N, C-alpha and C positions, 0 to 999 in steps of 0.2 A: 581814349587812345591807349594802345598797348604801351607806348613809351611812358605815359603818365603812370601806369600801374607799376612799371619797373624802374621808376626814377630812383636815383641814388640819394641816400641820406647825406645831409651836409656834415662836415667834419665835427660840428658842435653837437651833433646828435639830432638836430631838427630835420624835418622832412623837406626835401627840395620841391616836392609836389604832394598833393593830398593822398594819392593812391600808392663624576663618573660613578655616578652611583648606579648600582645594578638595577636594571628594570627589565621585566619580562616583556617579550614582544613575540609577534607571530613568527619572526625569523630567527628566534633564539634569544641570546642575551645581548642587550645593548648597554652602553656605558656612557657615563658622564663624569668628568673630574669631580672628586669628592668635595662636597661643600663643607667648609670648615665652620661657617657661621651657623649657629643654632637657629632652627626655624622660628623660634619665638623672639629672636633678637631682631630689631630693626636698626637700620643704619641712621646715625645722626646727621643733621644738616651740617654743611661745611663749617659754619660759624658756631656750631654747638647749640643753636637755638632751633626751635620749631619753625618750619617754613610757613609763609602765608599760603593758604590753600584757596583755590578758586571756589566760589560758592557752588554747592551742589544740591541746594534745597529743592530746585525744580526736579532734579533727577531722583531725589529721594521720594518726593511726593508722587512721582510717576509710578513708582513701584506699588504704591498703595491705591492706585486708581481702581475703582470698583469694576468687577467683571461685567456687570450689566451695562455700564456706560462705555467701557473700552474693551470689550471682549474681542476675541480673535475673529469672530464672525461678524462683528460690527461693520456696517458699510463705511464707517469713518476709518476703520483700520485699512480698508482697501484704498481709501483716498490717501491715507498716510503713506502707504507703500507706493502709490502713484506719484505723490509729491517727491518722495525720497529718490525713487529710481530715475525720474525724468527731470528733476530740478524745477518743478513748477513752483510758483510763489504760493505761500500759504493763503493768500487772499482769494485763491480760487474757490475756497469754501463759501465765500460771501457772494460769489457770482450767482445771479438769479437763475440762470440756465442750469448751473450745476445743482443748485438747490432743488429745482424742479425735477431734474433727472433722479436725484436721490429720493425725492418724495415718491416718484413713480415706482422706483425699485422697492422701497420700503416705506409704506404709508405711515408707519409709526415713527419715522425719523423726524427729529426736531432740528431746528436751525442750530448750527454750530458756530461758535465764535472763533476768532483767531487764537485766543488763549486756550480754548478747548482743543483746537487742532494741534497746538504745541504739545499739549499733554498726550494726545494720541501718538505723536511722533516720538516723544520721550518714552512712552510705554513700549512702543515697537523697538526702540533702541535698547532698552533695558532687557527685554526678552531675548533679543538676538545676542546681546553682550554676554549673557549667561552661557549660551552655547559656545561662543568663541572662547570665553575664559576656560571652559571645560576642555576644549580642544587643545589650547596651549598648555593647560595644567597637566594634561595626560602625556604630553611628549616628554620623553626621557632625555632629550638632547638639549643643547644650548640654543639660544635664540640671538640673532643679530638684529640690531635696530637701525633704522635710518630716520633722520630728522630733517624736514624741509620747512622753509619759511613761506607762508602764504600771505597775500595781501587781499584787500577788498577792491572791487571794481568801482573806482571813483577817484576823488582827489587824493593828495598825499595822505597815506594812511596814518592815523593817530594810534593805531594798535598794531602789534605784530601777532600773527597766528603761527603756531607751530604744529605740524602734523607729524606724528610719530608712528612708524610702521614696523611691524615685527616680521622677520624673515626666518623661516625654518623649514626643515625637511621632515616629513612625517615618517612613521615606521614603514609605510608602504613605499617610501622613497619618492614622494611627490613634493615638489617645492611649493611653499605657500608664502604669500605676502598679505598681511592683514593690517589695516589701520587700527591702532589700539588707543590712540589719544589725539584729540584736537583741542588745543588750548590757546588762550590769549595770555601773553606774558608781559605786555607793557601797554600803557595808555597814556597819552599826553595829558598831564593835569591841567593844561591850559585850554583844552578843547572840551568845554562843558557840555556842548550839544552832543558830542560823540560819547561822552561818559554816560549821558542819559540814554542814548540809543543802545549802548552796549549793555545797559542794565547791570553793570558790575561795579563793585567798589574797587576803584583803580588804585594802585599803589605806585609810589615814586619809582622811577626807573632804577635808581640805585639800590632799591630793595627788592627788585623783581628781575626776571630774566628767563631765558630759555631753560635754565637749570630747573626752575620750579615745575615747569610742565613735564619735563623728562622725569624728574624725581617723583612727581605725583603718579605718573604712569607706572613707574617701577614698583612703587608701593601698592598701587591699586591692583596690579596684575601679578604681584608676588614674583618679580623677575630678578630680584637682587642676586640670587644665587644661580641664575640661568643665563645671564648675559655673556655673550662672546665678544661682540663688537658694536660700535656705534659709528655709522657713516653719516656725515653731516657737511653742510656748507661751511665756509670759513667763519662766518659770523657766529655760528654755534660752536664749531670746533675750537676756536681760539678764545671763547668766552672764559673768563677766569673761574667762574663758578662751575662751569662744565668740566674744566680741568680738575677742580677740587673733587668733583664727583668721581672721576677716575681714580684719583689718589685715595679716596675713601674706600672704593671697591677693592683696590689693590691691598690696602692696609688690612681689610677684613678678609683677604684671601678669597674673594668672590670671583676673580677673573683668572682664567688660565694663563700660565707663563707670565705672570706679573703684568698683565694688560698689554702685552706687545701687539696684540691684534685689535685693541679696543678702539682707539681714536683714529678713524679712517677719514681721509679727505675725499669729498665727493669729486669724482673724476670729471664730470661734465662742468662742475663749478670751476675746477682747475683749468680746464681747456678754454672755457670762456674768459677766464682771467688772462691766460697766456695770449690768446688772440687779441684781447683788448689792449695789451701792452704794445702791440704793433699797429694799432688802428691808424694813427697819423701817417705812418710810413705807407701802409696799404693804400689809403685814399690818395696819397701823393703819387703813388706809382701807377694806379689803375683807375682812379676816380674820373679823370678827364677822358680816359679811353672809353669807359662805359657810357659816360654822359654823351660823348660825341657820337658813339655808335647808335644809341637809341634816339638821339636827335636826328640823325640821318634817316633812320627808319620812319620817324614821324613825318618827315618831309617828302617821303616817296611812297606812293601807293603800292608800287611793285615790291619794294622792300618790306612794307608792312605785311603783305601777303606771304612773302618768304619767311618773315619772322614768325607769323602765326603757324606756318607749316613746321618750322623748327621746334617751336614750343610744344606742338601737338605730338611730335615724335619723341619727345623727351620723357623718360620714365621718372625723372626727378619732379617731385611735387612743388608747385609754386608756393613760396612761403606765405604765411598769414600776414595780415596787416601789422600785427604787433610783434612780428618776428624780430629777433636780434639783428642788429645792423649787418653783422658779418654773414649771417645766413642769407639775407637779401643780396648782399654783394656777391656771395658765392654763386647763387642761382643765376645772377646776371652774367657773371663770368662764364659759366657753363653755356649760357645761351649764346654769348659772343663766339666762343670757341666752336660750338656746334654749327652756328651760322657760317663761320669761316670754312668749316669742313664741307658743308653741303653746297655752299655757293662760293667757291674759291675765286671765281672770276670777279666777284664784287670787290675784292681787295679792301676789305674793311679795316685791316690791321697792317701796320708796317712790321717788318721783321723784328725791330726792337720792341714794339708794343706787344707783338705776339709772345716774345720771350717773357716779358713781365706778366702778361695775362696768364700764360700757361703756368708759371712758377707760383703765383699767388693762388690761382685756382687749385693747383695740386695740393698746396698746404691746407687750404680751407676744405677741400674735398675729403682729405684724411680726417680732419677734425669732425666734420659733419658725420661721416660714416662711423667713426668710433663712438660718438655720442649716440647715434642711432642704435648701435649694438648694446652698449652698456645700460642705456635707458629704456630698453625694449619692454613693453608691457608684458611680454611673455616670461619675464624674470629669468635671465640667463644664469647658468651656474658660474661660480667664481673662477673656474679654471680658464675661462675665455678672456679674462681681463688683462692678463699679462701681455698676451700677443697683441691685443688692441692698443694698449698703451705703448707697446714697443713700436707699433706703426707710426705713432707720433714722433717718437725719438728718431726713427729711421728717416722720415721725410725731412725733419729739421736738420739732421746730419747731412743729408744729401744737398739740401738747398743752401747750407752754410758755405759751401764751396762754389756757389754760383758766380759766374763771371760778371754778372750784373752787380756792381758794387752796392747799390742801394738795397737790393734784395738780400745780399749777404749781411748787411748791417741790420736789416729787419729781423732776419732769422737769428742772429746772435743775441738780440734782445729777448726773443721768444725762448731761446735755448736756456738762458739764465733762469727764467721763471720755471721752465719745465724741469731743469736739473734739480732745483730746490725741492720740487714735488717728488721727483724720483728718489732722491736720497732719503726722504722720509717715508717712502711707500714701497720700495722694491721688495722688502721682506714679506709683507702681507700679500703683495701681488704674486709672489713666487710660490708661496706655500700651497695654494690650491692646485697649481700646476704639478707639483710633486705627487698629488693624489689623482692625477690624470694618468692612467696606465699606458697611454700612448706616448708620454713625454718623460715624466718622473724627473729625477735629479739631472740626468744626462742632458736634457734639453736646456735646463737652466744654466748648466755649466757651459754648454755650447754658446748660448746667447751672451753670457757674461764675457766669455773669452773673445767673442766678436767685438764687443764694445770696449773692453778694458784691457785686453791682452794680458800682460803679466800682472797687472793690478787687479785682475778678476778674482784672485784667490781670496782676498779679504771679503769681498761680497759673497762669494760662494760659501765660505766658512760660516759666515753669519746666518745664511739661510739653512745650511746643513745643521748647525748647532740648534737653531730654533725648532726645526722639525724633530730632532732627537729629543729636545727638551719637552716638546709637546707630546710626543709619543710616550716618554717616560712618565709624564704626569697623568696621562689618561690610563696607561697600563697600571701604574701603581694604585690608582683608585679602584681598580677592579678586584684587587686582592687585599685591600686595606683591612677589611673585617677579618678575614682568615689570618692575615699577618698579625693583627693585634692579638688574636687568641694564641697563636703560636709563640709570639714573643713573650706573652704573659707566662706561659708554661716554662719557657726557657729561663725566665728570671728566677724560677725556683731553684735552678741548678747553677746559679751564677757563680758559685764557689768552685764549680768543677773546671778543670783545665780544658777539657774537651767540650766543644760546642756540639751538642747532638743534632742541631738544626743547620749546621754549616752546609751540608749537602743540599738541603732545601733551598738555601740562599743561592747556591751555585745553580740549582735547577731553574730558579726564577730568573736569574740574570741571563741564563742561556736562552730561556723562552723570550725574554724581552728583546734581546738582540736578534733572535731568530726571525720573528714575525716581520719586523721592519726590514732586516737584511734580505730575507727571502723575497719580499715584495719588490724592493729596489733592484735585486739581482735577477729577477725574472725578465724574460724577453719582452720587449715592448709590444703592446697590442698594435696591430697595423692601423694606420690612419684611414678612416673612411668617413664620408659625409654623414651617414646615418648613425654614427656611433652615439650611443646613449650612455653617458657616464653614470647616471643614477641607476640605471638598470644593471650596469656592470658591477657596481658596488653592492647592490642588493643580492646579486647572484654569488658574490664572493665574501659575504658577511661572515659565513661560518669559517672560511679559510683565514680571513684577516679580521677578527672581531674588533680588536682595538683600533686598527687603521680605518675600519669601516665607520666606527663611532666618530673618529676625527673627521673623516671625509664628509659625513652627514652634517657636521657643524660648519666646517670651513667652506664647503661648496655653496652654502646658503648666504654667505656674506655678500651684501650688495656693494656695488661701486658707485651707485647713483642714488640720490634721495628722492628724485622725481622721475616721471616718465618722459619720454622724448618730446612729446608735445609741449610740456612745460619747460623742458630743458632748452628748447629753441625760442621760447617766448621771452620778450624783453621784460615782461612783468612777472614771469614765473607763474606758479599756481595761483589762481584767483578765486576769491569768494564772489559769487554773483551779487550784483548790486541789491537785488531784492532780499537777499539773505543777510547782508552785512549789518542790518540794524536789529537782527534777532539777538536773543540772549546767547551767550557763548555755549550754554548747555544745549540749546536747540540746534545751533550750528554744528556742534560736535555730533549730535544725534543724526543729523542729516548726512554729514560727511562719512561717519563711520558706518552707519546703516547701509548707505548706498554702496560702499565698498564691500560689505559683507553679503549684500544681496545680488551682486553681479555674478 
């Protein structure tokens, strides 16, 4: 029955029914803030001791696999690519039909075991990892990271998986997102069976954490002097050791502007948290409305036909079975409203019920669409995030004055959670907008005055000062080497009253202010739907070399650590059940290689 599929979850969560360093480039000179840490120095662990590293013996062995057994032209390498791309279980190689096919293709082919197949997968992973490492190493710009938590498909997970993704813009101004690490960072010491399955020496929770996985990746990929930001869910963002990592990087002067752009809260995680704060209110307000509506549809064949007609005309996709409760609720509310619009004679809602349904649906619709945009697989540039988050602020502001007292109370609770996020995030959300030639500082000022009136000056000053500080740091890095030489020669004449290089300093200061001021002072680019911000900056790199370098970095910052499908799922990203008992090295090889091969 349609009503069964669209049944409302119970308030307790159960289901009601089953269903600047100089670098040459093709476009001229690009810049990255000067790295102060020497290349040969590595950062210490937060406690001053070496961190426990996950075993990599299988990965090491994979690099030494003989060419005759694991060569590129081996049919097993084709099977490895097939398993990686399509998520097939490794046991496919033990299937008799598959073995017969392989034998027919290559008579010299011998039977392959699961362990052999794992080695093929690891060999494929290591080969592709070299290419990805080269790509990241060659970029002269900074890289933003995003960290998400994965679980395995099954009972309560005894381990946590962390997926680390690198986001950056290449010299041809194309945005890239590449998974660079997939690690396991905690395992319950009481679950012996799980420990055996994971094939890992598990460490106590107190001695392990997401920090280990992130730090391993930073060292492995030589990113300590290239990081700009880390976007993560609250569990990672607020972890004590993760915060120590930020402190370490700041102390070693590895992060621009003292790490102001580093620790970014995942927007979809925040929105899910905000809407969860109002769960009981929402179900109280519209739970019975939805239940009664679909109950009426179930008892009337004519209404069932009308309901199917409504759903078939909706562009909104029906949520998956494991979708978050509010996503399911939002879909049902849209169905109710659309039904009432197409068949008003049915009078399925009273005026009061219509008010509550419309208001709750309006809020959830905004949340849904914002998450869709920021978690898009197409990797949007960071200049779009401010306006998307502003939509959430606007809808909450509008509904806070709702005449319906219960709705107003609900919204006030949600506003408190949102305002906490906004206070911690408005600076990083605003900076990419400044580098959008259609908006710049004037748009930020306009929005802040709308929201805070006379109190907006403090917010605007913080954003303006941060942009200036960012520009100064990037600009100074470009002339660091020549500046050192000139200052050295000036020191020889330190006893002279007149500074022979004073005019040079004045010239530099003039240039510094000129590029930023010229950009901000130019007429805004007209808004149009097909505007390509990356193309615009590529074409204006020569005119604004320092600003282009900053734009290349900040526009790649992600606002979400997962893609929309996982953002709407109640379980988040999931490891398939048939992969969850593999070694962590093999799981990492599958996850990373699949991402790189797409």
